[in-house]
C-alpha positions in Angstrom: 32.2 -18.8 6.2 29.8 -20.2 3.6 27.6 -17.3 2.2 24.4 -19.2 2.8 25.3 -19.7 6.5 26.4 -16.1 6.7 23.0 -15.1 5.2 21.3 -17.0 8.0 23.3 -15.0 10.6 22.4 -11.7 8.8 18.7 -12.6 8.8 18.8 -13.5 12.6 20.8 -10.3 13.4 18.4 -8.2 11.4 15.4 -9.6 13.2 16.9 -9.1 16.6 18.0 -5.5 15.9 14.6 -4.5 14.5 12.8 -6.2 17.4 14.9 -4.1 19.8 12.8 -1.1 19.0 15.2 1.0 16.9 13.8 2.5 13.7 14.0 0.4 10.5 16.5 2.6 8.8 18.9 2.8 11.8 18.5 -1.0 12.3 19.5 -1.7 8.7 22.5 0.5 9.0 23.6 -1.1 12.3 23.4 -4.6 10.8 25.1 -3.5 7.5 28.0 -1.7 9.3 28.5 -4.6 11.7 28.9 -7.3 9.1 30.9 -5.2 6.8 33.4 -4.4 9.6 33.6 -8.1 10.7 34.2 -9.5 7.2 35.7 -6.6 5.2 37.4 -4.5 7.8 37.0 -0.9 8.8 37.9 0.3 5.3 34.5 -0.9 4.1 32.9 1.9 6.1 34.5 4.5 3.9 32.0 3.5 1.1 28.9 3.7 3.3 28.3 7.5 3.0 28.7 7.3 -0.8 26.3 4.4 -1.0 23.8 6.0 1.4 23.6 9.3 -0.5 24.1 7.6 -3.9 20.9 5.6 -3.4 19.0 8.9 -3.1 20.5 10.2 -6.3 17.5 9.1 -8.4 15.1 11.4 -10.2 12.2 8.9 -9.7 12.4 9.5 -5.9 11.0 13.0 -6.4 7.6 11.4 -7.0 7.4 10.1 -3.4 7.2 13.4 -1.5 5.0 14.8 -4.3 2.5 11.9 -4.0 2.6 12.2 -0.2 1.8 15.9 -0.4 -1.0 15.1 -2.8 -2.4 12.6 -0.3 -1.9 14.9 2.8 -3.7 17.8 1.2 -6.7 15.5 0.5 -6.6 13.9 3.9 -6.6 17.3 5.6 -10.0 18.3 4.1 -13.5 16.9 4.2 -12.9 15.2 0.8 -13.2 11.8 2.5 -16.5 12.7 4.2 -17.9 14.2 0.9 -16.8 11.1 -1.0 -18.5 8.9 1.5 -21.7 11.0 1.5 -21.8 11.1 -2.3 -21.7 7.3 -2.6 -24.1 6.9 0.2 -26.7 9.2 -1.5 -26.4 7.2 -4.7 -26.5 3.7 -3.2 -28.8 4.3 -0.2 -31.6 2.1 -1.6 -29.4 -0.8 -2.6 -29.6 -3.8 -0.2 -26.3 -3.6 1.7 -25.6 -0.3 -0.2 -24.2 1.5 2.8 -21.3 -1.0 3.3 -20.8 -1.0 -0.5 -20.6 2.8 -0.5 -18.1 2.6 2.3 -15.9 0.2 0.4 -16.2 2.3 -2.7 -15.3 5.4 -0.8 -12.3 3.6 0.7 -11.1 2.6 -2.7 -11.4 6.1 -4.2 -10.0 7.9 -1.2 -7.1 5.5 -0.7 -6.2 5.9 -4.4 -6.2 9.7 -3.9 -4.4 9.7 -0.6 -2.2 6.6 -0.8 -2.4 6.2 2.9 -4.2 3.3 4.6 -4.5 4.9 8.1 -5.8 8.2 6.6 -8.4 6.2 4.6 -9.5 4.3 7.7 -9.8 7.5 9.7 -11.5 9.6 7.1 -14.1 7.1 5.9 -14.5 5.3 9.2 -15.3 8.3 11.3 -18.6 8.7 9.3 -19.1 5.3 7.9 -18.8 3.1 11.0 -21.3 5.0 13.2 -23.8 5.2 10.3 -23.5 1.5 9.6 -24.0 0.6 13.2 -27.0 3.0 13.5 -28.6 1.2 10.6 -28.1 -2.3 12.2 -25.1 -3.6 10.4 -23.0 -5.9 12.7 -20.0 -4.3 14.3 -17.7 -6.8 12.7 -18.8 -6.0 9.2 -18.8 -2.2 9.9 -15.3 -2.2 11.3 -13.8 -5.0 9.1 -14.9 -3.4 5.8 -13.3 -0.1 6.7 -10.1 -1.7 7.9 -9.8 -3.8 4.8 -10.9 -1.0 2.4 -8.1 1.2 3.8 -5.5 -1.3 2.6 -6.4 -0.7 -1.0 -4.3 2.5 -1.1 -1.0 0.6 -1.4 -2.2 -1.3 -4.5 -4.5 1.0 -6.5 -2.4 3.7 -8.3 -0.9 6.1 -7.7 0.9 4.0 -5.0 4.0 5.0 -3.0 4.6 1.3 -2.3 4.7 0.5 -6.0 7.1 3.4 -6.5 9.4 2.0 -3.8 9.3 -1.4 -5.4 10.1 0.0 -8.8 13.1 1.9 -7.5 14.3 -1.1 -5.5 14.0 -3.5 -8.4 14.7 -1.1 -11.2 11.4 -1.9 -12.9 9.0 0.5 -14.7 6.9 2.5 -12.3 4.3 3.1 -15.0 3.9 -0.6 -15.6 3.6 -1.2 -11.8 0.9 1.4 -11.5 -1.1 -0.3 -14.4 -0.5 -3.7 -13.0 -2.3 -2.7 -9.8 -5.5 -1.5 -11.4 -7.3 -4.8 -12.2 -6.2 -6.6 -9.1 -7.3 -3.6 -7.1 -10.7 -3.6 -8.7 -10.8 -7.4 -8.1 -10.2 -6.9 -4.4 -12.9 -4.2 -4.3 -15.3 -6.7 -5.9 -14.4 -9.5 -3.6 -14.8 -7.2 -0.5 -18.2 -6.0 -1.7 -19.3 -9.6 -2.5 -18.4 -10.8 1.0 -20.0 -7.7 2.6 -23.3 -8.3 0.7 -23.3 -12.0 1.7 -22.5 -11.3 5.3 -25.1 -8.5 5.5 -27.7 -10.8 4.0 -26.7 -13.7 6.3 -27.1 -11.4 9.4 -30.7 -10.6 8.3 -29.9 -6.9 8.1 -32.9 -4.8 7.0 -31.2 -1.4 7.2 -32.2 -0.6 3.7 -35.8 -0.2 4.8 -34.9 2.6 7.1 -32.5 4.3 4.7 -33.3 7.8 3.7 -34.4 8.4 0.1 -32.4 11.2 -1.4 -33.8 13.3 -4.2 -31.9 13.7 -7.5 -31.0 17.3 -6.5 -29.4 16.0 -3.3 -27.5 13.4 -5.2 -26.1 15.8 -7.8 -25.3 18.7 -5.5 -22.5 16.7 -3.7 -20.7 15.7 -6.9 -18.9 19.1 -7.6 -17.0 18.6 -4.3 -15.7 15.2 -5.2 -15.3 15.1 -9.0 -12.2 17.5 -9.1 -10.1 15.2 -7.0 -11.1 12.2 -9.2 -10.3 14.2 -12.3 -6.8 14.9 -10.9 -6.2 11.2 -10.4 -7.3 10.5 -13.9 -5.3 13.4 -15.3 -2.1 12.3 -13.5 -2.5 8.7 -14.9 -3.3 10.0 -18.4 -0.2 12.3 -18.4 2.0 9.5 -17.3 0.7 6.9 -19.7 0.1 9.3 -22.5 3.8 10.1 -22.7 3.2 13.7 -21.6 5.3 13.6 -18.5 7.3 11.4 -16.2 5.9 10.0 -12.9 7.9 12.7 -10.9 6.6 15.5 -13.1 3.0 14.3 -13.0 3.2 13.8 -9.2 4.4 17.4 -8.8 1.6 18.8 -10.9 -0.9 16.6 -9.0 0.3 17.8 -5.7 0.0 21.4 -6.7 -3.5 20.9 -8.1 -4.6 19.1 -4.9 -3.4 21.9 -2.7 -5.2 24.5 -4.9 -8.4 22.5 -4.9 -8.2 22.1 -1.1 -7.8 25.8 -0.8 -10.6 26.7 -3.3 -13.2 24.1 -2.5 -12.5 23.5 1.2 -11.2 26.9 2.1 -7.8 25.6 3.3 -6.5 29.2 3.5 -5.0 29.1 6.9 -1.2 29.2 6.9 -1.3 27.0 10.0 -3.3 24.3 8.1 -1.0 24.5 5.1 2.0 24.2 7.4 0.6 21.0 8.9 0.1 19.5 5.5 3.7 20.3 4.5 5.1 19.3 7.9 3.5 15.9 8.0 4.4 15.3 4.3 8.0 16.1 5.0 8.2 13.8 8.0 6.7 10.9 6.1 8.9 11.6 3.0 12.1 11.8 5.1 11.2 8.5 6.9 10.7 6.7 3.6 13.7 8.1 1.9 15.9 7.3 4.9 14.7 3.7 4.8 15.5 3.6 1.0 19.0 4.9 1.6 19.7 2.5 4.5 18.3 -0.4 2.4 20.8 0.6 -0.3 23.6 0.0 2.2 22.0 -3.2 3.3 21.8 -4.4 -0.3 25.4 -3.5 -0.8 26.4 -5.5 2.2 24.5 -8.6 1.0 26.1 -8.3 -2.4 29.6 -7.6 -1.1 29.5 -10.7 1.1 28.0 -12.8 -1.9 24.9 -13.6 0.1 22.4 -12.5 -2.6 24.3 -14.3 -5.4 24.6 -17.5 -3.4 20.9 -17.6 -2.5 20.0 -17.1 -6.2 22.4 -19.8 -7.2 21.2 -22.2 -4.5 17.6 -21.7 -5.6 18.6 -22.4 -9.2 20.0 -25.8 -8.2 16.9 -26.8 -6.2 14.9 -29.6 -7.8 11.6 -28.0 -6.6 8.5 -26.9 -8.5 8.6 -23.1 -8.9 5.1 -22.9 -7.4 6.5 -24.5 -4.2 9.1 -21.8 -4.2 6.5 -19.1 -4.7 4.4 -20.6 -1.9 7.4 -20.4 0.5 8.0 -16.8 -0.6 4.4 -15.9 0.1 4.6 -17.3 3.6 7.8 -15.3 4.2 6.2 -12.1 3.0 3.1 -12.8 5.0 5.0 -13.2 8.2 7.3 -10.2 7.5 4.2 -8.1 6.9 2.8 -9.0 10.3 5.7 -7.1 11.9 7.1 -4.5 9.5 5.7 -1.8 7.3 5.3 -2.5 3.6 8.1 -0.1 2.5 10.6 -1.8 4.9 9.7 -5.3 3.8 10.0 -4.3 0.1 13.4 -2.7 0.5 14.8 -5.4 2.7 13.4 -8.4 0.7 13.7 -7.1 -2.9 17.5 -7.6 -3.3 17.1 -11.2 -2.2 13.8 -12.1 -3.8 14.2 -10.5 -7.2 17.0 -13.0 -8.4 14.9 -15.9 -7.0 11.7 -15.0 -8.8 13.4 -14.2 -12.1 15.4 -17.5 -11.9 12.2 -19.3 -11.3 10.6 -17.7 -14.3 8.2 -15.3 -12.7 7.4 -11.8 -14.0 8.7 -9.1 -11.6 5.7 -6.9 -12.4 3.3 -9.6 -11.6 5.2 -10.4 -8.4 4.9 -6.8 -7.3 1.1 -7.2 -7.1 1.5 -10.5 -5.2 3.9 -8.8 -2.7 1.6 -5.8 -2.3 -1.4 -7.9 -1.4 0.6 -9.7 1.2 1.5 -6.4 2.6 -2.2 -5.5 2.7 -2.9 -8.6 4.8 -0.2 -7.4 7.2 -2.0 -4.1 7.7 -5.1 -5.9 9.1 -3.3 -8.7 11.0 -1.9 -8.8 14.5 0.5 -8.1 16.2 1.1 -4.8 14.4 -2.0 -4.5 12.1 -2.0 -0.7 12.0 -5.4 -0.4 10.5 -7.0 -2.4 13.3 -5.7 0.0 15.9 -6.8 3.0 13.8 -10.4 1.6 13.7 -10.2 0.9 17.4 -9.2 4.5 18.0 -12.2 5.9 16.1 -14.6 3.4 17.5 -13.3 2.5 21.0 -16.5 0.8 22.0 -15.9 -1.9 19.4 -13.4 -4.4 20.9 -10.2 -5.1 19.1 -11.2 -8.8 19.0 -14.5 -7.9 17.1 -12.5 -5.7 14.7 -10.0 -8.5 14.1 -12.8 -11.1 13.7 -14.6 -8.8 11.2 -11.4 -8.4 9.2 -10.5 -12.1 8.8 -13.0 -12.7 6.0 -11.4 -9.9 4.1 -8.0 -11.5 4.7 -9.5 -14.6 3.1 -10.6 -12.5 0.1 -7.0 -11.3 -0.3 -5.7 -14.8 -0.2 -8.3 -15.8 -2.8 -7.0 -12.8 -5.0 -3.5 -14.1 -4.7 -4.6 -17.6 -5.8 -6.5 -16.1 -8.8 -3.4 -14.0 -9.8 -1.3 -17.2 -9.7 -3.9 -19.0 -11.9 -4.5 -16.1 -14.1 -1.3 -13.9 -14.1 -2.8 -11.8 -17.0 -4.9 -10.1 -14.4 -1.8 -8.1 -13.5 0.2 -8.2 -16.7 -2.5 -7.7 -19.4 -3.1 -4.0 -18.8 0.5 -2.8 -18.7 1.3 -5.0 -21.8 -1.7 -3.6 -23.6 -1.0 0.1 -22.8 2.8 0.1 -22.9 3.6 -2.9 -25.0 5.1 -6.2 -24.0 8.1 -6.0 -21.7 11.4 -7.4 -23.0 
């Protein structure tokens, strides 16, 4: 059978299996095993255990559970509430300052925790009721938190970027740096829209805002600054050549646990057990998907599907931006139904040779891919962040939350367009700090 036709059957089978309700990892293993048995015989199954465990034999993978522990320890404390309150005290007299402080808190907390749902829950529990109390429209209040929560998979340190780096064998340090400016760009676009929407709604909440004294503004900072210093320290150690990403992640995780115990009195063995238990569950889930995706990639390569797709793309007489547009549509649709990690691990073996053949930078493409995944987090039918917001504010209808999120989706699409026009937004910082990639 022609490899391209076979690739179509693999794609159809994968979609059907994943829509059946099985987990992503199990689904990938089922599809891989099925096609290997059909076209290579039963002997091909002998290699599956070796490939499955061999994919996990990577020192860089140690950074994933460490960063997850780092985020879980932060998410289990009042760090999110304190971060929100600190920004609210400093921006309370700025028109639209409350929604800006919420977005700023989302950006910082998501960078510290790396979890979109945790960011939505931590900031939204305080931010949404406060915004509604001051007269902000429900759509702006809910949409800003839902969109702000997505920033965690782009702003470093990002587990999603680590997974992409492992899947494509690109530098994790470069990927982290590539996400900084686009992440700040998204924050600026979100804030700009929020200010405009607040002004357009005729909101006068600033007039009723409380005026905090300088003492009140300063007294909250000691509870927030240590976590921010840890993030800065982790990134400095990584880019200063002091330690590898895995080593810095381990130190960061330990320091976050210590600070959670010292500042937030997280002494209870039960509370610490919850942090470690939840971190272990999430880590195992991600690592299992990575291992299963390794088998899936082997199947695609063994049946010459990946190579044939790359060769076919190379023979197309099409503008490379038309190809990139088609890839973005594919990623957007995939992100509607699957979590970011699953999309990256499934699509990377196919997309990497396509984008390199078309002359695109894999580091730049990582940012484009991640923003597409961010859109999926606030878009139906899955749209995890939408349901998290609905859970913490059940009196706001899901339709209102979705409507409030759509302008932020437009901001993300605008960011993708700007990155296509000005690719240096993603590549300038890693090239400046780490030197040009060859």
